[in-house]
C-alpha positions in Angstrom: 114.7 29.5 89.0 115.9 31.4 86.1 113.7 34.4 86.1 116.0 34.9 89.8 119.4 34.2 88.2 117.9 37.0 85.6 116.2 38.7 88.6 120.3 38.8 90.2 122.3 39.5 86.8 120.4 42.3 86.2 120.9 44.3 89.9 124.4 43.4 89.8 124.3 44.6 86.3 122.7 48.4 87.3 124.7 48.1 90.6 128.0 48.0 88.6 126.5 51.1 86.3 125.3 53.0 88.9 128.9 52.6 90.2 131.1 52.9 87.2 128.7 56.9 85.9 129.5 57.8 90.0 133.7 56.8 89.4 133.1 58.6 86.0 131.3 61.6 86.7 134.6 62.8 88.3 136.7 62.0 85.2 139.6 60.1 85.7 137.7 56.6 86.6 137.5 55.0 89.8 141.2 55.1 91.2 140.4 59.0 91.5 138.7 58.0 94.4 140.9 56.3 96.7 139.8 56.9 100.2 136.2 54.8 99.1 137.5 51.9 98.8 137.4 50.5 102.2 138.8 47.3 101.7 135.9 46.2 99.3 138.5 45.2 96.3 139.0 41.9 95.5 142.9 43.2 94.9 144.5 41.1 97.0 147.1 44.5 97.8 144.2 46.4 98.6 143.7 46.0 101.5 147.5 46.5 102.8 147.1 50.2 100.6 143.8 51.1 102.6 145.3 53.3 105.3 146.2 57.0 106.3 148.1 58.6 109.0 145.3 58.0 111.5 145.3 55.1 111.4 148.6 54.5 111.7 148.5 56.7 114.9 145.7 54.5 116.4 147.8 51.2 116.0 150.8 52.8 117.4 149.2 54.7 120.2 147.0 51.9 121.7 149.9 49.2 120.8 151.5 50.6 124.2 148.6 51.9 126.4 147.2 48.3 126.0 150.1 47.1 126.9 150.5 48.5 129.9 147.4 47.5 130.7 147.8 44.1 130.5 151.2 45.1 133.1 148.6 46.7 135.7 145.9 43.3 135.0 149.0 40.9 135.2 149.8 43.3 139.2 146.8 42.6 140.6 146.2 39.3 139.4 149.3 38.2 141.4 147.9 39.7 144.4 146.7 38.2 147.4 143.2 39.6 149.3 141.8 41.1 145.6 138.2 41.2 144.9 136.6 38.7 142.7 134.8 40.7 140.9 137.5 42.7 140.3 140.2 39.8 139.1 137.6 38.3 137.0 137.1 42.4 135.8 141.4 42.1 135.6 141.3 38.5 133.7 138.4 40.4 131.1 140.4 43.1 130.4 144.1 41.4 129.6 142.0 38.5 127.4 140.7 41.0 125.6 143.7 43.7 124.5 146.4 41.3 124.2 144.9 39.7 121.1 143.9 43.6 119.5 147.7 44.4 120.9 149.0 41.6 118.5 146.0 42.6 115.6 147.6 46.7 115.7 151.0 45.0 115.7 150.6 42.7 112.7 148.6 46.0 110.8 151.8 47.8 111.3 153.8 45.1 109.6 151.1 45.5 106.7 151.5 49.1 106.2 155.2 49.3 106.7 154.9 51.7 109.6 156.8 51.8 113.0 155.9 48.7 114.6 158.3 49.6 117.8 156.0 51.6 120.2 159.9 50.8 122.8 161.1 54.0 120.5 158.6 56.0 121.2 158.1 55.6 125.1 158.8 59.7 125.4 154.9 60.3 123.5 152.6 60.9 124.7 150.8 58.2 124.3 147.0 59.4 124.8 144.9 60.6 128.3 145.2 58.1 130.6 148.6 56.4 130.3 149.7 55.9 133.7 153.3 57.1 135.0 155.6 55.4 136.7 154.7 56.7 140.2 151.1 55.3 139.4 152.7 51.8 138.1 154.4 51.6 141.3 152.0 52.5 144.0 149.7 49.9 142.3 152.4 47.9 142.8 152.8 48.5 146.8 149.4 48.2 146.8 147.4 45.6 148.9 144.6 44.2 149.3 140.8 46.4 149.4 143.3 49.3 148.8 144.6 48.0 145.7 141.2 46.5 144.5 141.0 50.5 144.5 143.5 51.9 143.6 143.7 49.2 140.2 139.9 50.4 139.3 140.2 54.0 139.9 143.6 53.7 137.9 141.5 51.7 135.5 138.9 54.1 134.6 141.1 56.7 134.4 143.5 54.5 131.4 139.7 53.5 129.6 139.3 57.1 129.7 141.9 57.8 127.5 141.4 54.6 125.6 138.2 55.9 124.5 139.1 58.7 123.2 142.3 57.2 120.9 139.9 54.9 119.8 136.9 57.4 119.1 139.9 59.5 117.0 140.5 56.8 115.0 136.3 56.7 114.5 135.8 60.0 113.3 139.9 59.8 111.4 140.2 56.8 110.8 140.3 54.6 107.0 141.4 51.7 107.7 137.8 49.7 107.4 139.0 47.1 109.9 140.9 50.0 112.3 137.7 51.8 112.3 136.2 48.8 113.5 138.2 47.1 116.0 137.9 51.3 117.4 134.6 51.4 117.8 134.5 47.8 119.8 137.2 49.1 122.3 135.1 52.0 123.0 132.1 50.3 123.5 133.4 47.8 125.8 135.5 50.0 127.6 132.5 52.0 128.1 130.6 49.3 129.5 133.7 48.2 131.9 134.1 51.9 133.3 130.3 51.3 134.2 131.3 47.8 135.8 134.1 49.6 137.8 132.9 52.9 138.7 129.7 50.1 140.8 132.2 47.7 142.0 133.9 51.0 144.0 131.1 51.8 145.2 130.9 48.2 146.7 134.5 48.4 148.4 
């Protein structure tokens, strides 16, 4: 047990010395590489400070994007004569994206960034956003036509979200935000495949 403890301590010391050496080579200590931290520090403020413009843009754009997806899901869930598989998918989309909206809003608040996405209505929130006319068409559709329109629109919507999320994976700094973006890419890619299968069956 003592040998294992000693080995562990030695390994920890070696790691610390290696890290210190890497940081020292830059000439100004570990603070010279803030981008290398990604939230691994034990400092309470490190997680809040560990973000960049890409993280903020991702959150600000994804919130209204998700909100529209939830609105679309609510529309289809409120209709009669909708395919059961489509209803199940709509419920899953809503259940996944509503908590993500709250998480994104929380990050913007922590980062001291503008979280009033209503003020950004004129912005391009990323590909796949439905126009007012698109939303009105979905609202007015019934039965199999509504099921088909929902699947077609949500496929486009997901494709836009995947593009936005991939940009965050490639350019973001905050580890949690990048992880969420990766989840969005994986989840919505799978949902697109499901929607294509459902469209073929309608």
